[in-house]
N, C-alpha and C positions, 0 to 999 in steps of 0.2 A: 141156924140163921134162916130158917124157913120163912119167917115173917119179915125178914129184912127186905127193903125195897130193891128192885132191880138196879144193878150198878151199871152206870154208863160212864165211860172214860172219854174225855176229850183230850186230844193231842193237838196243840196248836199254839198260836201266839197269845201273849198277854197284851190286851189292847187297853191303852191308858184310860179312856173315858168310859169304858164298860159297855159300849154299844155293840161290840163285835168280839170275835176271838173267843178265848176260853171263858171270859166273863159272861158273854151272852149265852154260851153253851150251858154253863152251870146253872144260870137262872132258868133256862128252858127245862133242863132235867128236873129241877125242883118243881117247877110249875106243872110238869107232867108226871109227878109222883115217882120219880126215879132218884136214886142217890148218885150225885155227881162227883167224879174224881178227875184230876187234871194233871197232865204232864206238859210243861212249858217248853216249846221249841225255840221261842224267840221272845224278846221284849220289844213291843212296838210303841213308839210315840205316835199315837193316833188320835186325831180329832174327828169330829163328825164329818169333816170334809174329805178325809182320807189319811193314809199313812204318811207320816213325815220322816220317820227314821226307824230302822229295825236293827237290833243287835242280836245275833244268834246265840243260843245257849250251846255250850260245848256238847259234842257227841257223848262224852263220858257222863256228863250230868243228866242228859236226856235219858240215857239208858238206866241210870241209877233211879230216876223218878219212875220209869216204867216198871222196873223190877220191884220197887217198893209197893206200887199199886197191886201188881200181880201177887205178891206175897201176902198182902193184907186183905184183899177184897175178891169176892167171886164176880168176875167181870162178865156182864151179860151182853154188852154191845160197846163198840168203839166208834168214835167219830174222829177222823183225821182232817185237820184243817191246814193252816199254813206251814209248809216245810221250807225253811229258809235256805237250805243247802242240799246238795245231793247226798252228803254224808248223813244229814238228818233223815232223809228218806230211807237210807240203808239201815240205820238203827231201828226205825219203826218197823220196817218190813221183817227184819230178823226177829224182833220181839213178837210180832203178830204170828210168826210161824209157830210159836209156842201156844197159840190159842186158835187151833184150826177150826173149831166149831162155833166160834163167836162171830156174829154178824158185824160187818165193818162198813161204815159209810165214809166214803172219801169225798171231801169237798175240795176239789183241786184248785186252790187259790193261786191262779196264774195270771188273772186279770181282774180288775175291779169292774163295777157296774158301768163305768164310762168306757171300758175297753182298753184301759191303760195297763200295759204289762207290769206284773209284779215280781216275776221270777226270771232267773237266768236260764238260757237254753239247756244247760246240763242238768239243772234241777227239774225242769219240765220233763226231760228225757227219763230221768230216774223215776219220777212219779208215774209215768206211763208204763215203764218196764217193770217196776217193782211193787207199786202200790195198787194200781188199777186191776191187775190180775187177781189180787187178793180181795178186792172189794165185793161186797154184796150188791152195793149200788154206788155209783158215782153221781154227784149232783152239780155239774158245772153250770154256770150261767151261760147265756148264749155267746158271749164274747170268749169265755174260756173254752167252750165247746169248739168254736171255730179255730182257736189256737191249737188245741189238742188234735183236732182232725185235719189240720193243715189246710183249712178253708180260708179264703180271703175275708169272708164276712158271713154272718148268720143273721139275716134281716127279715126272714119270713118263716112261716110255719113249715114250709117245705124244706128250708135250710135246716131248721131245728131237727126235723125228722131225719134228714140225711146225715147230719152230724151224730145224732143219737145212735142210728143204725150202725154207722161206720165204727164208732168207738165201742159199741157193745160187741160187735163181731171181732174187732181187733184185739180187745182185752179180755173178753170172756166174762164180763160182768153186766148187770143191768145198768142203764144210764138214763137219768132224767135230766133233760136240758131245761133249765128254768128261763122263762121268757118275759120277765117283768119289763114293762115299757114298750112292749111290742104291739103296735096298732091298737092301743087303748085296752089291751087285755093283759091278764096275768096267766097266760097259757104256759103250762109245763108239758113237755113231751117225753114220755117214757118209752125206751126201747128195751125189751126183755126177750127171753127165749120164745115167748108166744106172740111176739109182734109189737106193734105200736099202740100206745094208749095216750089219750089226752086228759089233762086235768085243767079245767078252765075255770075262770072266775073274773069278776069285774076289777078294773083298776080302782084303787082306793083314793079318794080325793083328799089326801093328807100331805101331798108333796113328797119330796125325797126323804126316805127314812133309812138310816144306817143300820146295818147288821142283819138284814133280812136273809141273806144267803147262809150265814153262819147259823142263824136261829132255825131256819128251815131244815138244814142238814142235821142239827142236833135233835130236832123234833122227830125226824125220821128214825134216828138211832134209838130214841126213847121208845118209839112204837115197836121197833124190831125187838128191843130188849124185853118188852112186855108180851111178846108172842104174836104181834100183828103180822099178817102176811104183808108183802111189799106194797101192794096197792092200797091196803087199808092204812099202812104207815104213812104213805105219801099223801093220801087224802086227809087224814087227821092232821098231818103236819101243815098242810096248806090252810086248813081251817084255823089252826092255832095261830099261824102267822097273820092271817087275815084279821083275827080277833085282836091280836097284839097291835096291829096297825090302827084299827078302829079305836082302841083304848089309849092310843099314844098321847101322853101329855106333851105340852109345848114348852120349850125354853123361852126365856124373855125375848129372844130375837125371832120367835115364831117358829123355830125349827121343831118338828115333831120328833119324839124319841120313842122308839119301840118299847112297849110296856110288857115285859116278859111275865109279870105276875098275873096276867089275865087268865080267866078260865073261859073256854069257849061257851060253855053252857050259860054262864052269867052274862056274857057280853054280846052274843050274836044269835040270830035266828038263821038257820041254814035253809035258804030257799033253793029248790032244785034248778030254777031257771036263772037266778041272779047270783047265787053263791051267798057268802056270809054278809048279812046286813045288820045294822044296829037296831035293837028292838025299840019300840015306841015307849 
């Protein structure tokens, strides 16, 4: 299987309209030349406006899916998204214990981009205690970072840096806090063993686009699977998401939908001062 593409596994919710969750992750893996596999933690009735209802998959069925993947495929990276219960978290962490050298990206889906909580406190506690210590990198948005760090809010670059540092020290993993919608920028702040780094770019004039957080984390996992170091994986993921936003088609109501089939080379020119822009 030496010529087989790198295998990326997404563990998360099935999102009905395909903009987020495992659907977005699988599209991302394919776009970035990886083979995607998926274990479903929950079935979400989700529109472009948000999650309407979630029904968890049983712990037994989740473990069966994970064991089937491990038996059939050489896993090169794992992305963990929505964990609907504390039991879900425990199943995943025990399975990951059997893959000690595989990079893991944890997208702790505990709040949406509006700051609305999506998880119960016991589930958040389990994510912090059992998943984050196993993560290569965690990718919370700034609302999630504030919730995980016990901060009232995360409204500035300084807040993002403080949350990233605290979470990285507390859980022993790199943490990148994504800051879309912050002061007209798409600044991400990484805290790792060697300090703080910023990944900056312009805000894209396309309005609210669903699935950016899921897609970003999946793109990071794809980069790590292919052997990128963490910073290169984060930079390439940011460029890919920027390209997917710029290429977003619009629904009849004018809502843009992230286009995962984009390739960065075809769709954007990367300007060192302004970030990704559409070519003429």
